N, CA, C and O of each residue as an XYZ file, in Angstrom:
392
protein
N    -127.442    -37.332     42.874
C    -127.893    -38.127     43.990
C    -126.744    -38.832     44.697
O    -126.821    -39.103     45.895
N    -125.696    -39.126     43.970
C    -124.592    -39.860     44.589
C    -123.731    -38.976     45.477
O    -122.971    -39.488     46.299
N    -123.835    -37.665     45.329
C    -122.971    -36.767     46.085
C    -123.526    -36.410     47.467
O    -122.753    -36.079     48.365
N    -124.829    -36.470     47.652
C    -125.433    -36.135     48.939
C    -125.653    -37.424     49.729
O    -126.180    -38.403     49.200
N    -125.248    -37.415     50.995
C    -125.271    -38.644     51.787
C    -126.682    -39.246     51.889
O    -126.844    -40.460     51.766
N    -127.687    -38.414     52.111
C    -129.054    -38.917     52.273
C    -129.552    -39.622     51.009
O    -130.084    -40.730     51.082
N    -129.382    -38.987     49.865
C    -129.869    -39.591     48.625
C    -128.980    -40.757     48.192
O    -129.460    -41.702     47.565
N    -127.688    -40.698     48.522
C    -126.779    -41.820     48.251
C    -127.243    -43.045     49.031
O    -127.321    -44.145     48.483
N    -127.549    -42.849     50.313
C    -128.013    -43.945     51.162
C    -129.302    -44.539     50.612
O    -129.423    -45.759     50.496
N    -130.262    -43.691     50.275
C    -131.547    -44.177     49.765
C    -131.376    -44.933     48.451
O    -132.039    -45.946     48.226
N    -130.486    -44.445     47.581
C    -130.304    -45.126     46.300
C    -129.615    -46.478     46.490
O    -129.956    -47.437     45.800
N    -128.656    -46.574     47.407
C    -128.042    -47.876     47.663
C    -129.075    -48.847     48.228
O    -129.098    -50.018     47.850
N    -129.932    -48.364     49.135
C    -130.999    -49.222     49.659
C    -131.943    -49.637     48.537
O    -132.393    -50.782     48.494
N    -132.242    -48.721     47.639
C    -133.090    -48.994     46.487
C    -132.475    -50.087     45.618
O    -133.150    -51.052     45.258
N    -131.201    -49.938     45.284
C    -130.525    -50.926     44.450
C    -130.538    -52.288     45.135
O    -130.818    -53.302     44.497
N    -130.236    -52.313     46.432
C    -130.228    -53.583     47.164
C    -131.613    -54.218     47.208
O    -131.743    -55.428     47.020
N    -132.646    -53.418     47.456
C    -134.013    -53.944     47.506
C    -134.427    -54.539     46.159
O    -135.017    -55.618     46.107
N    -134.119    -53.840     45.082
C    -134.456    -54.335     43.742
C    -133.686    -55.616     43.448
O    -134.249    -56.575     42.920
N    -132.420    -55.635     43.782
C    -131.604    -56.834     43.536
C    -132.143    -58.041     44.300
O    -132.282    -59.127     43.738
N    -132.445    -57.844     45.574
C    -132.972    -58.961     46.376
C    -134.315    -59.440     45.830
O    -134.558    -60.644     45.753
N    -135.177    -58.516     45.455
C    -136.507    -58.875     44.956
C    -136.440    -59.608     43.619
O    -137.357    -60.351     43.272
N    -135.351    -59.399     42.864
C    -135.226    -59.996     41.535
C    -134.127    -61.054     41.460
O    -133.661    -61.403     40.375
N    -133.720    -61.559     42.621
C    -132.727    -62.638     42.718
C    -131.425    -62.332     41.979
O    -130.828    -63.213     41.359
N    -130.995    -61.078     42.053
C    -129.707    -60.688     41.490
C    -128.639    -61.090     42.504
O    -128.796    -60.859     43.703
N    -127.565    -61.687     42.023
C    -126.494    -62.117     42.917
C    -125.926    -60.921     43.679
O    -125.855    -59.805     43.165
N    -125.525    -61.191     44.920
C    -124.999    -60.120     45.763
C    -123.782    -59.448     45.105
O    -123.632    -58.229     45.189
N    -122.935    -60.216     44.467
C    -121.746    -59.660     43.811
C    -122.148    -58.640     42.742
O    -121.549    -57.569     42.648
N    -123.163    -58.972     41.938
C    -123.643    -58.049     40.899
C    -124.286    -56.817     41.528
O    -124.120    -55.699     41.041
N    -125.012    -57.036     42.600
C    -125.634    -55.922     43.320
C    -124.550    -54.983     43.854
O    -124.663    -53.762     43.747
N    -123.511    -55.566     44.424
C    -122.398    -54.767     44.946
C    -121.746    -53.970     43.822
O    -121.394    -52.806     44.013
N    -121.582    -54.582     42.658
C    -121.004    -53.872     41.513
C    -121.844    -52.653     41.130
O    -121.302    -51.582     40.858
N    -123.168    -52.820     41.111
C    -124.056    -51.695     40.796
C    -123.920    -50.584     41.829
O    -123.867    -49.406     41.478
N    -123.863    -50.960     43.103
C    -123.728    -49.965     44.175
C    -122.397    -49.226     44.067
O    -122.342    -48.011     44.259
N    -121.339    -49.948     43.764
C    -120.026    -49.315     43.607
C    -120.009    -48.381     42.398
O    -119.445    -47.289     42.466
N    -120.623    -48.803     41.293
C    -120.682    -47.950     40.099
C    -121.431    -46.658     40.387
O    -120.988    -45.576     40.002
N    -122.566    -46.775     41.065
C    -123.339    -45.581     41.412
C    -122.517    -44.668     42.322
O    -122.491    -43.452     42.131
N    -121.859    -45.249     43.294
C    -121.086    -44.462     44.260
C    -119.899    -43.763     43.619
O    -119.514    -42.674     44.045
N    -119.323    -44.374     42.607
C    -118.181    -43.767     41.912
C    -118.561    -42.482     41.188
O    -117.694    -41.650     40.921
N    -119.829    -42.306     40.869
C    -120.269    -41.106     40.154
C    -119.946    -39.833     40.919
O    -119.676    -38.794     40.317
N    -119.973    -39.913     42.236
C    -119.736    -38.711     43.042
C    -118.264    -38.416     43.230
O    -117.884    -37.258     43.400
N    -117.430    -39.440     43.202
C    -116.018    -39.248     43.500
C    -115.760    -39.030     44.978
O    -114.628    -38.761     45.379
N    -116.794    -39.142     45.788
C    -116.681    -38.902     47.231
C    -116.544    -40.209     48.004
O    -115.695    -40.334     48.886
N    -117.382    -41.172     47.668
C    -117.473    -42.409     48.435
C    -116.367    -43.382     48.031
O    -116.200    -43.695     46.852
N    -115.632    -43.846     49.005
C    -114.541    -44.794     48.791
C    -115.084    -46.211     48.753
O    -116.126    -46.501     49.342
N    -114.381    -47.086     48.064
C    -114.814    -48.472     47.928
C    -115.058    -49.166     49.249
O    -116.035    -49.901     49.391
N    -114.179    -48.945     50.228
C    -114.350    -49.603     51.526
C    -115.588    -49.072     52.263
O    -116.231    -49.812     53.008
N    -115.919    -47.793     52.056
C    -117.120    -47.210     52.668
C    -118.376    -47.846     52.069
O    -119.317    -48.183     52.787
N    -118.376    -48.001     50.765
C    -119.512    -48.619     50.071
C    -119.659    -50.066     50.516
O    -120.765    -50.520     50.809
N    -118.546    -50.788     50.568
C    -118.586    -52.193     50.967
C    -119.066    -52.345     52.402
O    -119.831    -53.262     52.702
N    -118.631    -51.466     53.287
C    -119.077    -51.509     54.687
C    -120.586    -51.279     54.772
O    -121.280    -51.942     55.543
N    -121.087    -50.335     53.973
C    -122.536    -50.073     53.956
C    -123.290    -51.305     53.462
O    -124.310    -51.684     54.037
N    -122.788    -51.927     52.399
C    -123.422    -53.141     51.869
C    -123.423    -54.257     52.914
O    -124.448    -54.899     53.144
N    -122.281    -54.481     53.538
C    -122.175    -55.545     54.537
C    -123.127    -55.331     55.706
O    -123.701    -56.281     56.238
N    -123.285    -54.080     56.094
C    -124.131    -53.758     57.239
C    -125.626    -53.804     56.890
O    -126.448    -54.112     57.753
N    -125.980    -53.504     55.649
C    -127.397    -53.315     55.313
C    -127.988    -54.321     54.338
O    -129.206    -54.333     54.154
N    -127.191    -55.152     53.713
C    -127.697    -56.008     52.634
C    -128.832    -56.923     53.089
O    -129.828    -57.055     52.378
N    -128.710    -57.542     54.227
C    -129.723    -58.503     54.683
C    -130.748    -57.897     55.635
O    -131.606    -58.612     56.153
N    -130.673    -56.605     55.868
C    -131.602    -55.946     56.774
C    -132.971    -55.803     56.125
O    -133.102    -55.238     55.039
N    -133.968    -56.314     56.793
C    -135.338    -56.143     56.318
C    -135.871    -54.817     56.858
O    -135.814    -54.567     58.062
N    -136.384    -53.976     55.977
C    -136.887    -52.671     56.370
C    -138.386    -52.599     56.137
O    -138.929    -53.229     55.229
N    -139.043    -51.809     56.990
C    -140.476    -51.595     56.778
C    -140.703    -50.830     55.486
O    -141.609    -51.152     54.717
N    -139.880    -49.819     55.249
C    -140.008    -49.006     54.046
C    -138.976    -49.471     53.032
O    -137.775    -49.472     53.305
N    -139.448    -49.859     51.878
C    -138.560    -50.302     50.813
C    -138.351    -49.160     49.834
O    -139.249    -48.352     49.594
N    -137.155    -49.107     49.277
C    -136.851    -48.118     48.248
C    -136.661    -48.854     46.924
O    -135.595    -48.765     46.314
N    -137.666    -49.564     46.484
C    -137.559    -50.373     45.279
C    -137.841    -49.593     44.010
O    -137.440    -48.440     43.853
N    -138.557    -50.278     43.096
C    -138.815    -49.717     41.762
C    -139.515    -48.365     41.807
O    -139.208    -47.487     41.001
N    -140.448    -48.184     42.734
C    -141.189    -46.927     42.800
C    -140.240    -45.764     43.065
O    -140.328    -44.722     42.415
N    -139.337    -45.945     44.017
C    -138.372    -44.889     44.328
C    -137.457    -44.618     43.132
O    -137.178    -43.464     42.805
N    -136.997    -45.685     42.486
C    -136.126    -45.523     41.323
C    -136.834    -44.743     40.211
O    -136.244    -43.851     39.602
N    -138.089    -45.081     39.953
C    -138.856    -44.363     38.925
C    -139.054    -42.896     39.296
O    -138.970    -42.021     38.433
N    -139.316    -42.622     40.578
C    -139.464    -41.229     41.019
C    -138.165    -40.454     40.786
O    -138.191    -39.309     40.335
N    -137.043    -41.077     41.094
C    -135.746    -40.420     40.890
C    -135.496    -40.165     39.406
O    -135.049    -39.085     39.019
N    -135.789    -41.170     38.577
C    -135.614    -40.993     37.136
C    -136.467    -39.842     36.609
O    -136.010    -39.032     35.802
N    -137.702    -39.784     37.074
C    -138.602    -38.737     36.616
C    -138.107    -37.363     37.049
O    -138.160    -36.413     36.267
N    -137.626    -37.245     38.289
C    -137.105    -35.972     38.791
C    -135.824    -35.559     38.074
O    -135.626    -34.382     37.771
N    -134.961    -36.529     37.806
C    -133.644    -36.220     37.236
C    -133.665    -35.992     35.730
O    -132.947    -35.132     35.221
N    -134.487    -36.760     35.013
C    -134.516    -36.657     33.556
C    -135.866    -37.176     33.058
O    -136.015    -38.358     32.749
N    -136.830    -36.287     32.987
C    -138.192    -36.695     32.641
C    -138.281    -37.296     31.242
O    -139.086    -38.198     31.009
N    -137.470    -36.810     30.313
C    -137.468    -37.368     28.956
C    -137.049    -38.829     28.958
O    -137.690    -39.664     28.320
N    -135.974    -39.139     29.675
C    -135.502    -40.525     29.779
C    -136.530    -41.382     30.514
O    -136.778    -42.528     30.140
N    -137.122    -40.814     31.560
C    -138.165    -41.519     32.308
C    -139.318    -41.907     31.386
O    -139.824    -43.026     31.468
N    -139.735    -41.003     30.518
C    -140.845    -41.297     29.599
C    -140.482    -42.411     28.620
O    -141.334    -43.228     28.270
N    -139.227    -42.450     28.177
C    -138.775    -43.535     27.292
C    -138.848    -44.869     28.021
O    -139.352    -45.852     27.478
N    -138.346    -44.902     29.251
C    -138.370    -46.131     30.055
C    -139.815    -46.563     30.318
O    -140.141    -47.748     30.242
N    -140.653    -45.616     30.618
C    -142.065    -45.900     30.890
C    -142.734    -46.530     29.662
O    -143.485    -47.497     29.791
N    -142.463    -45.985     28.482
C    -143.042    -46.528     27.252
C    -142.519    -47.932     26.982
O    -143.279    -48.808     26.570
N    -141.217    -48.154     27.214
C    -140.634    -49.485     26.995
C    -141.266    -50.502     27.940
O    -141.566    -51.626     27.536
N    -141.466    -50.112     29.185
C    -142.065    -51.004     30.174
C    -143.508    -51.317     29.795
O    -143.952    -52.459     29.915
N    -144.238    -50.302     29.339
C    -145.629    -50.493     28.925
C    -145.705    -51.443     27.734
O    -146.557    -52.332     27.707
N    -144.818    -51.264     26.741
C    -144.821    -52.153     25.568
C    -144.506    -53.582     25.988
O    -145.145    -54.522     25.515
N    -143.535    -53.751     26.865
C    -143.159    -55.099     27.331
C    -144.329    -55.749     28.066
O    -144.606    -56.932     27.873
N    -145.001    -54.988     28.895
C    -146.141    -55.501     29.653
C    -147.271    -55.902     28.702
O    -147.859    -56.973     28.847
N    -147.568    -55.040     27.731
C    -148.625    -55.340     26.769
C    -148.279    -56.592     25.957
O    -149.140    -57.445     25.742
N    -147.042    -56.707     25.512
C    -146.623    -57.883     24.736
C    -146.733    -59.158     25.581
O    -147.147    -60.204     25.083
N    -146.368    -59.063     26.835
C    -146.465    -60.218     27.730
C    -147.913    -60.635     27.896
O    -148.223    -61.826     27.892
N    -148.805    -59.657     28.043
C    -150.223    -59.966     28.217
C    -150.840    -60.566     26.951
O    -151.695    -61.448     27.027
N    -150.398    -60.080     25.790
C    -150.955    -60.561     24.534
C    -150.445    -61.942     24.146
O    -151.169    -62.716     23.519
N    -149.211    -62.257     24.511
C    -148.630    -63.513     24.103
C    -148.471    -64.393     25.288
O    -147.990    -65.519     25.160
């Protein structure tokens, strides 16, 4: 996903949306975006930073939050997705019970 411009863009928007929704500091959000971008070896740090600066505070009608991230996980590695899904379900059940 990090190598294709369209999916790279959507994933950075996804990371930013999740970070904003969960009060993650912008610096930490930027670190996550840079780490993801480094996977491709294509995107330079200044390109990533420019994208963050231009889009971080932009409110969009369509969000690429948790739902998009889960869809990507399921498409990329269904086994890992199922592990994450089970962990989330257990955490939710424990929260409801206690």
